[in-house]
N, C-alpha and C positions, 0 to 999 in steps of 0.2 A: 274372280280372285280369289284365297282364303286371306282372314287379316293374322293370316302365321305362316309363320314356314313348317312344313308338311315332313316332320323330319321319322325316318323308324323307329326313335324312338319314344315322337311323341302319337306318331298314332297306336301305338302300343300300354302308352299311358292315357292315348283318349278312352282306348279299347276293357283295358283293364275298372278306368273311373265307370265306366259306365253300367259296370259289370258288374261293380261290385253296392257299387253303389246306385244301383237304378231311378231313375227321378218317376215314371214316370209307369212304376211295376206296384196292382194291386187291382181290385175289383170297385166301382163304380159303387158307394154308400146307398146310393140312389141308382139304380141301373132303365129310370124310365128315361127316356128318349135317346136311351144308346143302342147305335148297329151294332154287332156280335158275330162273329167268326170263329170258327179253331183253322189250326194250325194245329199240323204237326209231319214229323218226318220219322222215315222208316230206318235211320242211316244214323244216327243219330237220339241223343232222349228229350230233344224239344219238342216238346208236349205243351201249346200255348192259347189262349182267347186274346183278342183283339174286340176291344167295346172301342167306338168311335158317335163320341157328340157333332151333332151339328145346331148349329140354328142360326137361323138369316140368313142363309146359301154358306157361313164359313165354317170348318172345324173349329168348336170349344174347346173340347177337352178328346182327349184319347189315352189310353192304359191297354195295359196288358197285363195279363198274369198265369203263372202255369210254370213251369218246370222248362230252361232253355239252355241251351249251351252259354259255353263265356257267347262266342259270333254274335251267336244269337240273341241274349241277353241284350248286348252293347248295341249292335243295329235295331234292334225291334226301341229301345228305349230315343238311340239318335230322330229316329221315324216320326216318332212319336212329338217329341221333342220339336222334329223342324217342319212337323203337317198342323201345330194348333194354330189356330188364324189361318189358316190359305183356304178360300172355294174348294168344289171338287176339281176343277179344269189345274188349278196349280199346281193343288195334291197328286194330280195324279202324272202332271208336268214332272215333277218331282222325283217319286217312284222313275219315270220313263228317264231318266239321269242317270239316279244312280243304278238304273241294270245294264244301259250302256256302257257306265261308269266297267260295270263287275264284268262285260263282255268286249271288257277293252275298244267299247266301239269311243265316238266323238262326241261327247258330254258337258254338257253344262257346267264345270263349279262353280258356278258365283250358288248355286241355290240346293250345293252340301251340304255346305258348315260339315262343320266331327263326322259327317257322313262319309267322305275326304281319306278317311282314317282306315275304310275299306277296301282302299282304291288297288292292291297288289290283289286283291282275292281273289280275282280270276285266273288265278294263277295256279292259286290252292283249291283245286276240281271239288272236294269232297267238302271244302267249307262254302260256298258255291251257296247249295240250297238254303246252311245254316244261313249265311247272310242274306237274304235273298226274301223267307218266307212272310214273314213281319210284313213288307213294304208289299207283297202279291196279295194277301189278305188285307191291307189296306186299298191295296187297287178294284180288286176284288168288291170291296165294304163301297168306296166311292162311287162306281159304280155300278152297281143297285140301284142304289139308291137315288144315281140319278134317271135313274129307270126307272121306279115309279114314283119317284115327285115332279 
């Protein structure tokens, strides 16, 4: 359960806060040790890279950089914030729960925190891809990393 009441106004505030003041936007100063993948959309302006750094089996940094709409910016920024500190299994579970929420399937809200602001995105077909791009990219990075090491 979130520690806050999720009202429509609070959902908008969370999304606009991460859009206006993304905490994890930028290119790593030293890209050594970072995994990187690219995400883009045919239907929106979204075109960004996702960077992930793991040490001792844990995600120690997650960043993204590029152009993204409000939904992609906020969603990817929240994803980066949530993923830091997790191992690959925990990050995969996080992504799985977010995707379940978007698909309006049962999900574990206890791991999503501010990502719960996207709970109604599944009702807006045009926004689903925007909200999930970063999450899909992260899952690909950790999946690829698990297979390599």
